[in-house]
C-alpha positions as CSV (number, residue, x, y, z in Angstrom):
1,M,-41.6,-11.1,-15.5
2,A,-37.9,-12.1,-15.5
3,K,-36.0,-12.8,-12.3
4,V,-32.3,-11.8,-12.0
5,A,-30.2,-12.9,-9.0
6,I,-26.9,-11.2,-8.2
7,I,-24.5,-12.9,-5.8
8,G,-22.2,-10.2,-4.3
9,A,-22.4,-6.4,-3.9
10,G,-18.8,-5.3,-4.5
11,F,-17.7,-3.1,-7.4
12,A,-19.0,-5.6,-10.0
13,G,-22.2,-6.8,-8.4
14,H,-23.3,-3.4,-7.1
15,T,-22.6,-1.8,-10.5
16,A,-24.7,-4.5,-12.2
17,A,-27.5,-4.1,-9.7
18,M,-27.8,-0.4,-10.3
19,Y,-27.8,-0.7,-14.1
20,L,-30.4,-3.5,-13.9
21,G,-32.6,-1.8,-11.3
22,D,-32.5,1.5,-13.2
23,A,-33.4,0.0,-16.5
24,I,-35.9,-2.8,-15.7
25,G,-36.4,-2.9,-11.9
26,K,-40.0,-1.8,-12.1
27,E,-41.0,-4.5,-14.6
28,H,-38.8,-7.3,-13.5
29,E,-37.5,-8.8,-10.2
30,I,-33.8,-8.0,-9.4
31,T,-32.4,-9.6,-6.2
32,V,-29.0,-9.0,-4.7
33,I,-27.6,-11.4,-2.2
34,H,-24.6,-10.2,-0.1
35,K,-23.1,-11.4,3.1
36,L,-22.9,-7.9,4.6
37,D,-25.6,-5.2,4.8
38,F,-23.2,-2.5,3.5
39,F,-21.0,-1.6,0.5
40,G,-17.3,-1.1,1.3
41,F,-15.1,1.0,-0.8
42,V,-12.1,-1.3,-0.8
43,P,-9.5,1.2,-2.1
44,S,-10.0,3.4,1.0
45,W,-9.0,0.5,3.3
46,V,-5.3,1.3,2.5
47,W,-5.9,4.5,4.4
48,L,-8.1,2.9,7.0
49,G,-5.2,0.6,7.8
50,I,-3.1,3.6,9.0
51,D,-6.0,5.5,10.6
52,A,-6.0,8.1,7.9
53,V,-9.8,7.7,7.4
54,K,-12.6,6.7,9.7
55,P,-14.4,3.4,9.1
56,E,-17.7,5.0,8.5
57,E,-16.3,7.1,5.7
58,T,-15.6,4.0,3.6
59,T,-19.0,2.3,3.8
60,F,-22.7,2.9,3.3
61,K,-25.9,0.7,3.8
62,L,-27.1,-1.1,0.7
63,K,-30.8,-1.5,1.3
64,P,-31.7,2.2,1.1
65,I,-29.9,2.4,-2.3
66,Y,-31.6,-0.7,-3.6
67,D,-35.0,0.4,-2.4
68,R,-34.6,3.5,-4.7
69,F,-33.6,1.2,-7.6
70,N,-36.4,-1.3,-7.2
71,V,-33.9,-4.0,-6.3
72,N,-34.6,-6.6,-3.6
73,F,-31.8,-7.2,-1.0
74,I,-31.1,-10.3,1.0
75,Q,-28.3,-10.3,3.5
76,G,-26.9,-13.8,3.7
77,K,-24.4,-16.4,2.5
78,V,-25.1,-18.5,-0.6
79,T,-24.6,-22.2,0.3
80,S,-25.4,-23.8,-3.1
81,V,-26.4,-23.1,-6.7
82,H,-28.7,-25.4,-8.7
83,P,-28.4,-24.3,-12.3
84,D,-30.5,-27.1,-13.8
85,E,-33.5,-25.8,-11.8
86,N,-32.4,-22.2,-11.6
87,Y,-32.4,-21.4,-7.9
88,V,-29.9,-20.4,-5.3
89,V,-30.0,-21.5,-1.6
90,V,-29.1,-18.8,0.9
91,D,-28.4,-19.0,4.6
92,Q,-29.9,-15.6,5.7
93,A,-28.2,-13.4,8.2
94,N,-29.6,-12.6,11.7
95,G,-31.3,-15.9,12.2
96,G,-33.4,-15.6,9.0
97,G,-33.0,-19.2,8.2
98,E,-32.6,-20.8,4.8
99,A,-34.2,-19.3,1.7
100,S,-34.4,-20.3,-1.9
101,V,-34.1,-17.6,-4.6
102,D,-35.3,-18.4,-8.1
103,Y,-33.7,-16.8,-11.1
104,D,-33.9,-16.7,-14.9
105,Y,-30.4,-15.1,-15.0
106,L,-27.7,-15.4,-12.4
107,I,-24.8,-13.0,-12.1
108,V,-21.9,-14.3,-9.9
109,A,-19.9,-11.3,-8.6
110,T,-18.5,-12.7,-5.3
111,G,-15.2,-11.0,-5.5
112,A,-12.2,-12.9,-4.2
113,H,-12.2,-15.3,-1.3
114,M,-9.1,-14.6,0.7
115,N,-7.5,-18.0,0.9
116,Y,-5.3,-17.5,4.0
117,A,-5.2,-21.2,4.6
118,A,-3.2,-21.8,1.4
119,T,-0.2,-20.4,3.4
120,P,0.3,-21.9,6.8
121,G,0.3,-19.3,9.5
122,L,-1.0,-16.5,7.3
123,G,-4.0,-14.3,8.1
124,P,-5.5,-11.9,10.7
125,D,-6.6,-14.8,12.9
126,K,-3.0,-16.1,13.0
127,N,0.1,-14.1,12.5
128,T,-0.3,-11.4,9.9
129,E,-2.6,-8.5,9.1
130,S,-4.8,-7.9,6.1
131,I,-6.4,-4.8,4.6
132,C,-8.5,-6.9,2.2
133,H,-11.7,-6.7,4.2
134,F,-13.4,-4.0,6.3
135,D,-13.0,-5.8,9.7
136,T,-9.5,-7.0,9.0
137,A,-8.4,-3.5,7.9
138,I,-9.7,-2.1,11.2
139,K,-7.6,-4.8,13.0
140,A,-4.6,-3.9,10.9
141,R,-5.1,-0.3,11.9
142,D,-5.2,-1.2,15.6
143,A,-2.1,-3.3,15.3
144,Y,-0.3,-0.6,13.4
145,L,-1.2,2.0,16.0
146,E,0.2,-0.3,18.7
147,L,3.4,-0.4,16.7
148,V,3.4,3.4,16.5
149,E,3.2,3.6,20.3
150,R,6.2,1.2,20.6
151,M,8.2,3.4,18.2
152,K,7.3,6.4,20.3
153,R,9.0,4.7,23.2
154,G,12.1,4.4,21.1
155,E,11.7,0.8,20.0
156,K,12.8,-0.1,16.5
157,Q,10.2,-2.1,14.5
158,R,10.4,-4.1,11.3
159,L,7.3,-4.0,9.0
160,V,7.1,-6.4,6.0
161,I,4.4,-5.6,3.5
162,G,3.6,-7.6,0.3
163,T,2.2,-10.8,-0.9
164,G,1.8,-13.9,1.2
165,H,1.5,-16.6,-1.5
166,P,3.5,-17.5,-4.6
167,M,0.4,-16.9,-6.8
168,A,-1.2,-13.9,-5.0
169,A,-2.5,-10.9,-6.9
170,C,-3.1,-7.3,-5.8
171,Q,0.6,-6.3,-5.5
172,G,-0.6,-2.7,-6.1
173,A,-2.5,-2.6,-2.8
174,A,0.6,-3.8,-0.9
175,F,2.7,-1.1,-2.7
176,E,0.2,1.6,-1.8
177,Y,0.0,0.5,1.8
178,I,3.8,0.5,2.4
179,T,4.2,3.9,0.8
180,N,1.4,5.3,2.9
181,I,3.0,3.8,6.0
182,H,6.3,5.5,5.1
183,T,4.5,8.9,4.7
184,D,2.5,8.5,7.9
185,L,5.6,7.6,10.0
186,T,7.5,10.5,8.4
187,Q,4.7,12.9,9.4
188,R,4.7,11.4,12.9
189,G,8.5,11.9,13.2
190,L,9.0,8.1,13.6
191,R,10.4,7.0,10.3
192,D,13.9,6.4,11.7
193,K,12.4,3.9,14.1
194,A,11.0,1.7,11.3
195,E,12.5,-0.8,8.8
196,L,10.1,-1.1,5.9
197,A,10.4,-4.1,3.6
198,Y,8.4,-4.9,0.4
199,L,8.1,-8.6,-0.3
200,S,6.5,-9.7,-3.5
201,N,6.1,-12.6,-5.9
202,E,6.5,-10.2,-8.9
203,P,9.3,-11.0,-11.4
204,A,10.4,-7.3,-11.1
205,I,9.4,-4.2,-9.2
206,G,6.4,-2.6,-10.9
207,D,5.1,-5.8,-12.6
208,F,1.9,-5.6,-10.6
209,G,0.5,-8.8,-12.3
210,V,0.2,-7.1,-15.7
211,G,3.7,-7.8,-17.0
212,G,4.9,-4.3,-16.1
213,I,4.0,-1.0,-17.7
214,N,6.4,0.4,-20.3
215,V,6.0,4.0,-21.5
216,V,7.3,6.3,-24.1
217,K,9.6,9.0,-22.9
218,R,10.8,12.1,-24.7
219,G,12.6,11.4,-27.9
220,G,10.7,8.2,-28.4
221,R,12.7,6.2,-25.9
222,I,10.8,3.2,-24.3
223,A,11.2,3.3,-20.5
224,R,10.2,0.7,-17.9
225,G,7.5,2.1,-15.6
226,G,8.9,0.0,-12.9
227,D,12.0,2.2,-12.8
228,L,9.8,5.1,-11.5
229,I,8.4,2.7,-8.9
230,E,11.8,1.6,-7.9
231,D,13.1,5.1,-7.7
232,L,10.3,6.0,-5.3
233,M,11.1,3.0,-3.1
234,D,14.7,4.0,-3.0
235,E,13.7,7.6,-2.1
236,F,11.5,6.3,0.7
237,G,14.2,3.9,2.0
238,L,12.2,0.7,1.4
239,E,13.8,-2.7,1.2
240,K,12.9,-4.4,-2.0
241,S,12.5,-8.2,-2.2
242,V,10.7,-9.5,-5.3
243,R,10.8,-12.9,-7.1
244,R,9.8,-14.6,-3.8
245,G,6.9,-16.9,-3.0
246,V,5.9,-17.1,0.7
247,K,5.6,-20.7,1.9
248,E,4.8,-20.3,5.6
249,V,4.6,-17.7,8.4
250,D,5.1,-18.0,12.1
251,E,4.8,-15.4,14.8
252,K,8.3,-14.0,14.2
253,K,9.4,-15.0,10.6
254,I,8.2,-15.3,7.0
255,Y,9.6,-18.2,5.1
256,W,10.0,-18.0,1.3
257,E,11.4,-19.6,-1.8
258,D,12.8,-17.4,-4.6
259,F,12.9,-17.7,-8.4
260,E,16.2,-19.6,-8.3
261,G,14.8,-22.2,-5.8
262,N,16.7,-20.8,-2.8
263,F,15.1,-20.8,0.6
264,G,15.1,-17.8,3.0
265,E,13.3,-16.1,5.8
266,D,12.5,-12.6,7.0
267,E,11.9,-11.5,10.6
268,Y,9.1,-9.0,11.3
269,D,7.3,-7.2,14.0
270,F,4.3,-6.3,11.8
271,A,3.4,-8.0,8.5
272,M,0.6,-7.3,6.1
273,L,0.7,-9.9,3.3
274,I,-2.0,-10.3,0.6
275,P,-3.1,-14.0,0.4
276,Q,-4.0,-16.1,-2.5
277,S,-7.3,-15.4,-4.1
278,R,-10.0,-18.0,-4.8
279,G,-13.4,-17.8,-6.4
280,V,-16.7,-19.1,-5.1
281,T,-16.7,-21.4,-2.1
282,F,-20.2,-22.8,-2.6
283,P,-21.0,-25.8,-4.8
284,F,-23.1,-26.2,-8.0
285,Y,-25.5,-29.2,-8.1
286,N,-27.4,-30.7,-11.0
287,K,-31.0,-31.9,-10.7
288,E,-29.8,-35.3,-9.5
289,G,-28.0,-33.6,-6.6
290,E,-24.5,-34.3,-8.0
291,D,-21.8,-31.8,-7.5
292,I,-21.0,-30.3,-11.0
293,S,-18.7,-27.5,-9.8
294,A,-15.8,-28.8,-11.9
295,Y,-17.9,-28.1,-15.0
296,V,-18.9,-24.6,-14.0
297,T,-15.7,-23.3,-12.3
298,N,-12.0,-23.8,-12.7
299,P,-10.0,-25.5,-9.9
300,G,-9.6,-22.2,-8.2
301,G,-13.4,-21.7,-8.0
302,F,-13.6,-18.9,-10.6
303,I,-16.6,-19.1,-13.0
304,L,-15.7,-20.3,-16.5
305,A,-16.7,-17.7,-19.1
306,D,-16.6,-17.4,-22.9
307,G,-12.8,-17.4,-23.0
308,I,-10.4,-20.0,-24.4
309,Y,-8.9,-22.1,-21.7
310,G,-6.0,-24.5,-21.7
311,L,-3.6,-22.5,-23.8
312,S,0.1,-22.4,-22.9
313,Y,1.4,-19.0,-21.9
314,D,3.1,-18.5,-25.3
315,E,-0.1,-19.4,-27.1
316,L,-2.1,-17.0,-24.8
317,V,0.2,-14.1,-25.5
318,R,-0.6,-14.5,-29.2
319,T,-4.3,-14.9,-28.7
320,P,-5.9,-11.8,-27.2
321,D,-9.4,-13.2,-28.1
322,A,-8.8,-15.9,-25.5
323,W,-10.0,-13.5,-22.9
324,P,-13.8,-13.4,-22.3
325,A,-15.9,-10.8,-24.0
326,N,-19.3,-11.0,-22.5
327,Y,-18.6,-13.2,-19.4
328,Q,-21.3,-15.8,-20.1
329,N,-20.8,-19.4,-18.8
330,P,-20.4,-21.8,-21.8
331,L,-22.4,-24.6,-20.1
332,Y,-25.2,-22.6,-18.5
333,K,-25.9,-19.6,-20.8
334,N,-28.0,-17.8,-18.2
335,I,-25.1,-17.6,-15.7
336,F,-22.7,-14.7,-16.0
337,S,-19.6,-13.8,-13.9
338,A,-18.4,-10.3,-13.2
339,G,-15.2,-8.8,-11.8
340,I,-12.9,-11.1,-9.9
341,A,-15.4,-14.0,-10.1
342,F,-14.7,-14.8,-13.7
343,A,-12.0,-17.3,-14.6
344,P,-9.1,-15.7,-16.6
345,P,-7.6,-18.0,-19.3
346,G,-4.2,-17.5,-17.7
347,P,-1.8,-15.0,-16.1
348,I,-0.7,-11.7,-17.7
349,S,2.7,-11.8,-16.2
350,V,5.2,-14.4,-17.3
351,P,4.8,-17.5,-15.2
352,H,7.8,-19.0,-13.5
353,T,8.5,-22.4,-11.9
354,T,11.5,-22.9,-9.6
355,R,13.9,-25.8,-9.7
356,N,11.9,-27.3,-6.8
357,G,8.6,-27.2,-8.7
358,M,7.1,-24.2,-7.0
359,T,5.1,-21.9,-9.4
360,I,5.7,-18.2,-8.5
361,T,3.4,-16.1,-10.7
362,P,1.4,-13.0,-9.9
363,G,-2.4,-13.4,-10.5
364,A,-4.2,-11.4,-13.1
365,P,-5.7,-8.3,-11.4
366,R,-9.5,-7.9,-12.0
367,T,-10.3,-5.4,-9.2
368,G,-11.6,-1.8,-9.1
369,M,-12.2,-0.2,-12.5
370,I,-12.0,-3.6,-14.2
371,S,-14.7,-5.0,-12.0
372,G,-16.9,-2.1,-12.5
373,V,-16.6,-2.2,-16.3
374,I,-17.4,-5.9,-16.4
375,G,-20.3,-5.4,-14.0
376,R,-21.8,-2.9,-16.4
377,I,-21.2,-5.1,-19.5
378,V,-22.9,-8.1,-17.9
379,A,-25.9,-6.0,-16.7
380,L,-26.4,-4.5,-20.1
381,N,-26.3,-7.9,-21.8
382,V,-28.8,-9.4,-19.3
383,I,-31.1,-6.4,-20.1
384,D,-30.7,-7.2,-23.8
385,L,-31.7,-10.8,-23.3
386,I,-34.6,-10.0,-21.1
387,K,-35.9,-7.6,-23.7
388,G,-35.8,-10.4,-26.3
389,G,-32.7,-9.3,-28.2
390,R,-29.2,-10.6,-28.5
391,M,-26.2,-9.5,-26.4
392,T,-24.7,-6.3,-27.8
393,H,-22.1,-5.4,-25.2
394,R,-18.6,-6.9,-25.0
395,E,-15.2,-5.9,-23.7
396,R,-12.3,-8.2,-23.3
397,M,-9.4,-7.3,-20.9
398,S,-7.3,-7.3,-24.0
399,E,-9.5,-4.3,-25.2
400,M,-10.0,-2.6,-21.8
401,L,-8.4,0.6,-20.4
402,A,-7.5,0.6,-16.7
403,V,-6.5,3.4,-14.4
404,C,-4.8,2.7,-11.1
405,I,-3.9,5.5,-8.7
406,A,-1.7,4.4,-5.8
407,S,-1.5,7.1,-3.1
408,N,1.8,7.6,-1.5
409,G,0.3,9.8,1.3
410,K,-3.2,11.1,1.8
411,S,-2.6,14.8,2.1
412,L,-3.7,17.1,-0.7
413,W,-0.9,19.4,0.2
414,K,2.1,17.2,1.1
415,G,1.0,13.9,-0.4
416,Q,1.5,12.4,-3.8
417,A,0.3,9.4,-5.8
418,T,1.6,7.2,-8.6
419,T,-0.9,7.1,-11.5
420,M,-0.8,4.2,-13.9
421,I,-2.9,4.2,-17.1
422,I,-2.8,0.9,-19.0
423,Y,-4.3,0.3,-22.4
424,P,-5.1,-2.5,-23.0
425,V,-4.7,-4.3,-19.6
426,V,-3.8,-7.5,-21.4
427,P,-1.3,-6.8,-24.1
428,D,-2.5,-7.3,-27.7
429,H,0.4,-8.0,-30.0
430,T,-2.0,-8.4,-33.0
431,R,-3.1,-4.7,-32.7
432,Y,0.0,-3.0,-31.5
433,D,3.2,-3.6,-33.4
434,N,5.6,-3.1,-30.5
435,K,7.3,-5.3,-27.9
436,E,4.8,-4.1,-25.2
437,G,1.6,-5.0,-27.1
438,R,0.0,-1.8,-25.8
439,D,-0.9,1.7,-27.0
440,L,2.1,3.6,-25.8
441,F,0.4,6.9,-26.5
442,V,-2.2,6.1,-23.8
443,T,-0.1,4.0,-21.4
444,R,1.5,6.2,-18.8
445,V,3.1,6.1,-15.3
446,E,3.3,9.4,-13.5
447,R,4.0,10.4,-9.9
448,G,3.3,13.7,-8.1
449,L,1.0,15.9,-6.0
450,A,-1.5,16.0,-8.9
451,G,-2.0,12.3,-8.5
452,A,-3.0,12.8,-4.9
453,W,-5.7,15.3,-6.0
454,L,-6.8,12.8,-8.7
455,K,-7.0,10.0,-6.1
456,Q,-9.3,12.0,-3.9
457,M,-11.4,13.1,-6.8
458,V,-11.9,9.4,-7.9
459,E,-12.7,8.3,-4.3
460,T,-15.3,11.1,-4.0
461,T,-16.9,10.6,-7.4
462,F,-17.0,6.8,-7.1
463,M,-18.8,7.0,-3.7
464,H,-21.2,9.4,-5.3
465,K,-21.8,6.9,-8.2
466,F,-22.1,3.9,-5.9
467,R,-24.7,5.7,-3.8
468,G,-26.7,6.1,-7.0
469,R,-26.9,9.9,-6.7
470,I,-27.8,12.3,-9.5
471,G,-25.7,11.8,-12.6
472,W,-24.3,8.5,-11.4
473,Q,-24.4,7.0,-14.9
474,L,-22.2,9.8,-16.3
475,I,-19.3,8.8,-14.0
476,P,-17.3,6.1,-15.8
477,E,-16.6,2.8,-14.1
């Protein structure tokens, strides 16, 4: 009997657990370790942050799902991994004490550790809000509603939404949040009481960490997808500040450096800034008890996979095969990483260093659909290996389709959404003979009410899938 341990139960880890449990759960031992006892649908926390959905609508308990899939569940925090001896140490929740979980195969799917400490003064326990976690999204909602009450009393308020570190990712979440705030305040009749400012480390509006999305318009003209994003921001009356890396935050101001090396500051009454993402926070030890994390992860804590590391950006652009295909660690072949946990070989957007030496570069996004796809790929390869075969599943981000739907208001009657379809996520200039390195027949950016309906359909079907309900495998990741 083989033993598979999965650390993390987000999009990647939970997807992997369902595929593994469904295929081999009765014959083999599958164990999921997660710090919380529930699954949280992170995309809905944009709406939770403005009180457009209730907290309980965005979560469900994990153990009942895993019981049906013949998957063991341990609520707790991993404190160390011992890959020479194939076990994980867990500090169990609710006073359960320390436990050791043996494995033949380990899937690390921890998602992103929100590294607020990388920016002095950043974070929900200091000066700014966050919609990155369930509890902090609730706190952001409460702070936002307090702001609404002040606006009702006639007080003008300044809200700054964006990224809080020069190398932060997830600009799409910040864009979605600020456009939902605009729509919510408009519906409340309070929009004239708010200044809304978008602050980002992107080189241009609409970059989103993927180098922008260019599309074919009528007549064969190539258009910048960011133009549509910028038009929407202008229509909504949003201030736009890109090419800026946040250095520090205090209770009144955000301090930044821009691409040109100039320093500046923004005042705010409410700020939601996405922090830098890091990988695992637990160490890896060899059998002698020595910390070997530097051989398993990159300096950011992301698990090294079967990619090519150390290439310059110019080399990486010309080497789409540098991106991992099956997400297997090169040193420990029985360790896989899924979703945000794997180490990308570099950024997708063009990196930039200021004259003062600060690197301002959006991180490569690996959330949502991308995480789910990788979770499935990893699970199916582990199944292959357990059954005595060779790995037959692979999908690089330079081969992967991604769909992102950013709502600009939740209503199915008055709302809208910006829908972005990217193929492939990482440009492949060896396959596509155009400046963009993407399939311009597939790649699209559209905005309208239909997107709002599509967003709601995706939310509903994904929650159906993640609950493991009938036909869940037919719903794509």
